[in-house]
C-alpha positions as CSV (number, residue, x, y, z in Angstrom):
1,M,97.2,75.8,77.7
2,K,97.1,78.9,75.6
3,P,99.7,81.5,76.9
4,I,99.1,83.8,73.9
5,I,95.4,84.4,73.3
6,G,95.7,86.9,70.5
7,H,97.5,89.8,68.9
8,V,96.7,93.6,68.8
9,F,98.7,95.8,66.4
10,G,101.3,93.0,66.2
11,L,101.7,92.8,70.0
12,E,101.1,89.5,71.8
13,I,98.3,89.4,74.3
14,H,99.1,87.0,77.2
15,G,96.3,85.1,78.8
16,Y,97.8,85.3,82.2
17,G,98.2,89.1,82.2
18,T,94.8,89.5,80.7
19,A,93.2,87.4,83.4
20,V,95.1,89.3,86.2
21,A,93.9,92.6,84.7
22,L,90.3,91.4,84.5
23,G,90.5,90.1,88.0
24,F,91.8,93.4,89.3
25,L,89.0,95.3,87.4
26,T,86.4,93.0,88.8
27,A,87.7,93.5,92.4
28,V,87.6,97.3,91.9
29,I,84.0,97.2,90.6
30,V,82.9,95.0,93.5
31,G,84.8,97.2,95.9
32,I,83.1,100.4,94.6
33,I,79.6,98.9,94.9
34,L,80.1,97.5,98.4
35,G,82.4,100.2,99.6
36,R,79.9,102.9,98.8
37,K,77.2,101.0,100.7
38,K,79.6,101.0,103.7
39,G,80.0,104.8,103.5
40,F,83.4,105.0,101.8
41,K,83.8,107.6,99.1
42,F,84.6,106.7,95.5
43,E,88.0,108.3,95.7
44,T,89.0,106.4,98.8
45,I,88.0,103.1,97.3
46,I,90.1,103.8,94.1
47,D,93.1,104.9,96.2
48,V,92.9,101.7,98.3
49,A,92.6,99.6,95.1
50,I,95.7,101.3,93.6
51,F,97.9,101.0,96.7
52,G,96.6,97.5,97.3
53,G,97.3,96.5,93.7
54,I,100.8,97.9,93.8
55,G,101.5,96.3,97.1
56,G,100.1,93.0,96.0
57,L,102.2,93.0,92.8
58,L,105.4,93.7,94.7
59,G,104.5,91.3,97.4
60,A,103.8,88.5,94.9
61,K,107.1,89.1,93.1
62,L,109.2,89.4,96.3
63,A,107.7,86.2,97.8
64,Y,108.2,84.3,94.6
65,A,111.8,85.5,94.4
66,A,112.4,84.5,98.0
67,L,111.2,81.0,97.2
68,N,113.4,80.8,94.1
69,L,116.4,82.8,95.5
70,R,119.1,80.9,93.7
71,F,117.6,81.5,90.3
72,Y,117.2,85.3,91.0
73,L,120.7,85.6,92.4
74,A,122.0,84.1,89.2
75,Y,119.7,86.1,87.0
76,P,118.6,89.3,88.9
77,L,117.2,91.0,85.9
78,A,114.6,88.3,85.7
79,F,112.9,89.9,88.6
80,L,111.9,92.7,86.3
81,D,110.0,90.3,84.0
82,F,106.4,90.9,85.2
83,R,104.9,88.4,82.8
84,E,105.4,85.6,85.3
85,G,106.8,84.7,88.6
86,Y,104.2,85.5,91.3
87,S,103.1,84.1,94.6
88,I,99.4,84.6,95.5
89,V,100.3,84.3,99.2
90,G,102.9,87.1,98.9
91,G,100.3,89.1,96.9
92,L,97.7,88.9,99.6
93,L,100.3,89.9,102.3
94,G,101.6,92.8,100.2
95,G,98.2,94.1,99.2
96,A,96.9,93.9,102.7
97,L,100.0,95.7,104.1
98,A,99.7,98.5,101.6
99,G,96.0,98.9,102.2
100,I,96.5,99.0,106.0
101,L,99.2,101.6,105.7
102,Y,97.1,103.8,103.5
103,L,94.0,103.5,105.7
104,R,96.0,104.2,108.9
105,K,97.6,107.2,107.4
106,K,94.2,108.6,106.4
107,K,92.7,107.5,109.8
108,L,90.0,105.4,108.1
109,P,88.5,102.2,109.6
110,V,90.8,99.4,108.5
111,W,88.5,96.5,109.5
112,K,85.5,97.9,107.8
113,M,87.4,98.2,104.5
114,A,88.9,94.7,105.1
115,D,85.3,93.3,105.1
116,V,84.7,95.0,101.7
117,A,88.0,93.4,100.4
118,A,86.8,90.0,101.6
119,F,84.2,90.1,98.8
120,C,86.6,91.6,96.2
121,I,89.4,89.1,96.4
122,P,87.6,85.8,95.6
123,P,86.3,86.8,92.2
124,A,89.7,88.3,91.3
125,Y,91.4,85.1,92.5
126,A,89.0,82.9,90.5
127,I,89.7,84.8,87.3
128,G,93.4,84.9,88.0
129,R,93.6,81.2,88.3
130,I,92.1,80.9,84.8
131,G,95.1,82.9,83.7
132,C,97.3,80.2,85.4
133,L,95.5,77.6,83.4
134,L,96.2,79.4,80.2
135,E,99.8,80.0,81.1
136,G,100.4,76.4,82.2
137,C,101.7,77.4,85.7
138,C,100.6,76.3,89.2
139,Y,99.8,72.9,87.7
140,G,99.0,69.7,89.5
141,V,100.7,66.3,89.8
142,E,100.1,63.7,87.1
143,S,96.8,61.9,87.2
144,D,94.7,59.4,85.2
145,L,91.3,60.8,86.4
146,P,88.7,61.4,83.8
147,W,89.0,65.2,84.2
148,A,92.8,65.3,84.1
149,L,94.2,67.8,81.6
150,A,97.5,68.5,79.9
151,C,97.8,71.7,81.9
152,G,101.5,71.7,82.7
153,P,104.9,71.1,81.1
154,G,104.9,68.3,78.5
155,S,101.9,66.3,77.4
156,S,101.2,64.5,80.7
157,L,97.7,64.6,82.1
158,R,97.6,66.3,85.5
159,H,95.2,67.4,88.2
160,P,93.8,70.8,86.9
161,T,94.6,72.5,90.2
162,Q,94.1,75.9,88.5
163,I,90.4,74.9,88.0
164,Y,90.2,73.5,91.5
165,S,91.3,76.9,92.9
166,T,88.8,78.7,90.7
167,I,86.0,76.6,92.0
168,G,87.2,77.0,95.5
169,A,87.2,80.8,95.2
170,L,83.7,80.8,93.9
171,I,82.5,78.6,96.8
172,I,84.2,81.0,99.2
173,L,82.4,83.9,97.6
174,L,79.1,82.1,97.8
175,I,79.6,81.3,101.5
176,L,80.4,85.0,102.2
177,F,77.5,86.2,100.1
178,L,75.0,84.0,102.0
179,Q,76.0,85.7,105.2
180,R,76.2,89.2,103.9
181,N,73.2,90.5,105.9
182,H,74.2,89.0,109.2
183,K,75.3,91.4,111.9
184,R,78.9,90.6,112.8
185,F,81.8,92.4,114.3
186,S,84.0,94.5,112.0
187,G,86.6,92.3,110.4
188,F,84.5,89.1,110.5
189,F,84.1,88.7,106.8
190,F,87.8,89.3,106.2
191,A,88.8,86.8,108.9
192,Q,86.4,84.3,107.4
193,F,87.8,84.8,104.0
194,I,91.3,84.1,105.3
195,L,90.0,81.0,107.1
196,L,88.2,79.7,104.0
197,Y,91.1,80.5,101.6
198,S,93.5,78.8,104.0
199,V,91.4,75.6,103.9
200,E,90.9,75.7,100.2
201,R,94.6,76.3,99.5
202,F,95.7,73.6,102.0
203,I,93.5,71.0,100.3
204,V,94.5,72.0,96.7
205,E,98.2,71.8,97.6
206,F,97.9,68.0,98.0
207,F,97.1,67.8,94.3
208,R,99.6,70.5,93.2
209,E,103.2,69.8,92.1
210,G,105.6,71.6,94.3
211,D,108.4,71.3,96.9
212,I,107.7,69.5,100.2
213,I,109.6,71.2,102.9
214,W,108.4,69.7,106.2
215,S,106.4,66.6,107.3
216,G,104.9,66.1,103.8
217,L,103.7,69.7,103.6
218,S,104.6,72.5,101.2
219,Y,105.5,76.0,102.2
220,A,102.0,77.2,101.2
221,Q,100.4,74.6,103.4
222,L,102.5,75.6,106.4
223,F,101.6,79.2,105.8
224,T,97.9,78.6,105.3
225,L,97.9,76.4,108.4
226,L,99.2,79.3,110.4
227,S,96.9,81.9,108.7
228,G,93.9,79.7,109.1
229,L,94.4,79.1,112.8
230,S,95.0,82.9,113.3
231,A,91.8,83.7,111.4
232,L,89.8,81.2,113.4
233,A,91.1,82.7,116.6
234,V,90.1,86.2,115.5
235,I,86.6,84.9,114.7
236,V,86.2,83.1,118.0
237,I,87.4,86.1,120.0
238,G,85.4,88.6,118.0
239,E,82.2,86.6,118.3
240,R,82.6,86.1,122.1
241,R,83.1,89.9,122.5
242,R,80.1,90.6,120.3
243,L,77.8,88.2,122.2
244,K,79.0,89.7,125.5
245,G,77.8,93.1,124.2
246,E,81.2,94.8,124.2
247,T,81.1,98.1,122.4
248,D,84.7,98.7,121.4
249,S,85.7,99.7,117.8
250,H,85.7,96.1,116.6
251,G,82.4,95.1,118.0
252,Q,80.1,98.0,117.0
253,P,77.7,97.5,114.2
254,D,78.5,99.3,111.0
255,K,77.4,102.9,110.7
256,E,76.7,104.6,107.4
257,E,79.0,107.5,108.0
258,I,81.0,108.9,105.1
259,H,84.7,108.0,105.1
260,N,86.9,110.4,103.2
């Protein structure tokens, strides 16, 4: 663990914050490259990134606060500490909601932009989890495996679940990349990302230290179980409609029109 990775003009540079910033920048760059190919204008992509980033930040803080309600009721000002206290699940929900609201207001194709986002989120997530490793949060349970690390409180060796998540995110990105040229219905890649992320997070949670709330499962596992099944349903229904040749707005192949 190395929460402080350096100093600039006497100010501490936090590894977690740096990783989050680099992850966001990476997502924006990927979004610009892919979004332009999908016909979106540069300004639109930047606007979606800004609104999605703000929504993701607030969503992550609110979800974490909800899961630690007693602490934040006792210390409400702690909510304003943006150096720590985030939930990736809340971040995904908040970012998605903000992006959808913006696109709806501008009357732009939500699912087409969602497919772009599907390729943006995994690299950002992978980099962000490196920040978790540096910060010593989101750590795993104690372990004596050869690759166990002192990546949590104390000196105990633990499952490096932060690294597991980073590897999982890169695998997700590879799977999506290998299918990038396949003709699918709009929203397919985003639905597949949600499905793959749900599987990855569900598995990693077994090695991660946290509260068990029902039948041996954590809140994250219960949520990803629901999100994974929902994404699978979207994929199955979308593929059936595509194979039947339906030509609604969700089944048409992408067009290279310009989206303001």
